[in-house]
C-alpha positions in Angstrom: 101.9 -25.2 -7.9 103.4 -28.3 -6.6 102.5 -31.9 -7.4 103.1 -34.5 -4.9 102.2 -38.2 -4.6 100.7 -39.5 -1.5 101.8 -43.0 -0.5 100.8 -45.2 2.4 97.4 -45.7 3.9 96.1 -42.3 2.8 96.7 -43.2 -0.8 94.2 -46.0 -0.9 91.0 -45.0 -2.6 89.3 -48.4 -2.3 87.9 -50.2 0.6 90.2 -51.0 3.6 92.3 -54.2 3.5 90.1 -57.0 4.8 92.8 -59.5 5.7 93.1 -62.1 2.9 94.8 -64.6 5.2 91.8 -64.8 7.6 89.5 -65.5 4.7 91.7 -68.3 3.4 92.0 -69.8 6.9 88.2 -69.6 7.3 87.7 -71.2 3.9 90.1 -74.1 4.8 88.4 -74.7 8.1 85.0 -74.8 6.5 86.2 -77.2 3.8 87.7 -79.6 6.4 84.5 -79.5 8.5 82.4 -80.0 5.4 84.4 -83.0 4.2 84.1 -84.6 7.6 80.3 -84.0 7.5 80.1 -85.7 4.1 82.2 -88.7 5.2 80.2 -89.1 8.5 76.7 -87.7 7.7 74.8 -89.4 10.6 77.4 -88.3 13.1 77.2 -84.8 11.7 73.4 -84.8 12.0 73.4 -86.2 15.5 76.1 -83.8 16.6 74.0 -80.9 15.2 70.9 -82.1 17.0 72.8 -82.5 20.3 74.4 -79.0 20.0 71.0 -77.4 19.3 69.5 -79.2 22.4 72.3 -78.0 24.6 72.2 -74.5 23.3 68.4 -74.3 23.8 68.8 -75.4 27.5 71.7 -73.0 28.1 69.7 -70.1 26.5 66.6 -71.1 28.5 68.5 -71.2 31.8 70.1 -67.8 31.2 66.8 -66.3 30.1 65.2 -67.7 33.3 67.9 -66.2 35.5 67.4 -62.9 33.8 63.7 -63.0 34.3 64.1 -63.8 38.1 66.7 -61.0 38.6 64.5 -58.2 37.0 61.4 -58.8 39.0 59.9 -55.3 38.6 60.0 -55.4 34.8 56.6 -55.8 33.0 57.9 -58.6 30.7 59.1 -60.8 33.5 56.3 -63.4 33.3 56.5 -63.6 29.5 60.3 -63.9 29.6 59.9 -66.7 32.2 57.5 -68.5 29.9 60.0 -68.2 27.0 62.8 -69.5 29.2 60.6 -72.6 30.0 59.9 -73.0 26.3 63.6 -73.0 25.5 64.4 -75.4 28.2 61.5 -77.7 27.2 62.6 -77.6 23.6 66.2 -78.5 24.6 65.0 -81.4 26.7 62.9 -82.7 23.8 65.9 -82.5 21.5 68.1 -84.4 23.9 65.6 -87.0 25.0 63.9 -87.6 21.7 66.6 -87.3 19.0 64.3 -88.4 16.2 61.9 -85.6 16.8 64.9 -83.2 17.1 66.3 -84.4 13.8 62.9 -83.9 12.1 62.7 -80.4 13.5 66.2 -79.7 12.4 65.6 -81.0 9.0 62.7 -78.6 8.5 64.7 -75.8 9.9 67.7 -76.5 7.7 65.6 -76.8 4.6 64.2 -73.4 5.2 67.7 -72.1 6.2 69.4 -73.5 3.1 66.7 -71.9 0.9 67.1 -68.5 2.5 70.9 -68.8 2.6 70.9 -69.6 -1.1 68.9 -66.5 -2.0 71.1 -64.3 0.2 74.3 -65.7 -1.4 72.9 -65.2 -4.9 72.2 -61.6 -4.1 75.7 -61.3 -2.6 77.3 -62.7 -5.7 75.6 -60.1 -7.9 76.6 -57.4 -5.4 80.3 -58.4 -5.5 80.3 -59.3 -9.2 83.3 -57.2 -10.2 85.6 -59.2 -7.9 87.3 -62.3 -9.1 85.6 -65.6 -8.4 82.3 -64.0 -7.6 80.7 -66.8 -9.5 81.7 -69.2 -6.6 79.3 -67.3 -4.4 76.7 -67.6 -7.1 77.3 -71.3 -7.4 77.2 -71.9 -3.6 74.0 -69.8 -3.4 72.3 -71.8 -6.2 73.4 -75.1 -4.5 72.1 -74.0 -1.1 68.8 -73.0 -2.6 68.5 -76.4 -4.5 69.4 -78.3 -1.3 66.8 -76.4 0.7 64.1 -77.2 -1.8 65.2 -80.9 -1.9 65.2 -81.2 1.9 61.7 -79.8 2.2 60.4 -81.9 -0.7 62.0 -85.1 0.7 60.5 -84.9 4.1 57.5 -87.2 3.5 59.8 -90.0 2.3 62.3 -89.5 5.2 65.4 -89.4 3.1 66.1 -85.8 3.9 66.8 -86.6 7.6 69.3 -89.3 6.5 71.1 -86.8 4.2 71.1 -83.8 6.6 74.8 -84.3 7.4 75.7 -84.6 3.7 73.9 -81.4 2.8 75.5 -79.5 5.6 78.9 -80.8 4.5 78.4 -79.9 0.8 77.2 -76.4 1.8 80.2 -75.9 4.1 82.6 -77.1 1.4 81.2 -74.7 -1.2 81.2 -71.8 1.3 84.8 -72.6 2.3 86.0 -72.6 -1.3 84.2 -69.4 -2.0 85.8 -67.6 1.0 89.3 -69.0 0.1 89.1 -68.0 -3.5 87.1 -64.8 -3.6 89.1 -62.5 -1.4 90.9 -60.2 -3.8 91.7 -56.8 -2.6 91.0 -53.6 -4.6 94.5 -52.4 -5.4 94.4 -49.0 -7.0 97.4 -46.8 -7.8 98.4 -44.0 -5.3 96.5 -40.8 -5.7 98.3 -37.7 -7.0 97.2 -34.5 -5.3 97.9 -31.1 -6.9 98.5 -28.2 -4.7 
């Protein structure tokens, strides 16, 4: 019987290397964008509202083109109606920015709450990894922000702080990506023959 040690890619028993450098780069970009959103919250909120309006119109036009090109399909009429709904929503976002900001605020309140719950679950799933608690902290913060946005709608302050909330969420997400990317380094496996 002969013992030999396998080295190289075959020796890894853990998950494949996920590219730590990319996670750090993503974390830095998210922190920079988040800091800019905190410093210029109204600009961030208006930019978000404008981007959503443009995306709705672009998606509506593409959906309408598809509906026209597949005339024999049974869902053509419904797809055409959905395209007009997208285009109409985009036009409302671009022509009435206050209504668009209110709709975005409701949407982001619900998004932050759902994102927070998902990140909390993710934190417990990756718990053995270092800095897992940063995912937990960012999840708790996102959940708290979602609840605060939805509760603050009647007073109107949530619309004003939409950019700040987005910025804080991006900063925490960026820090968690940059810090919680340790790889599972296990020793090479020895195989007996």
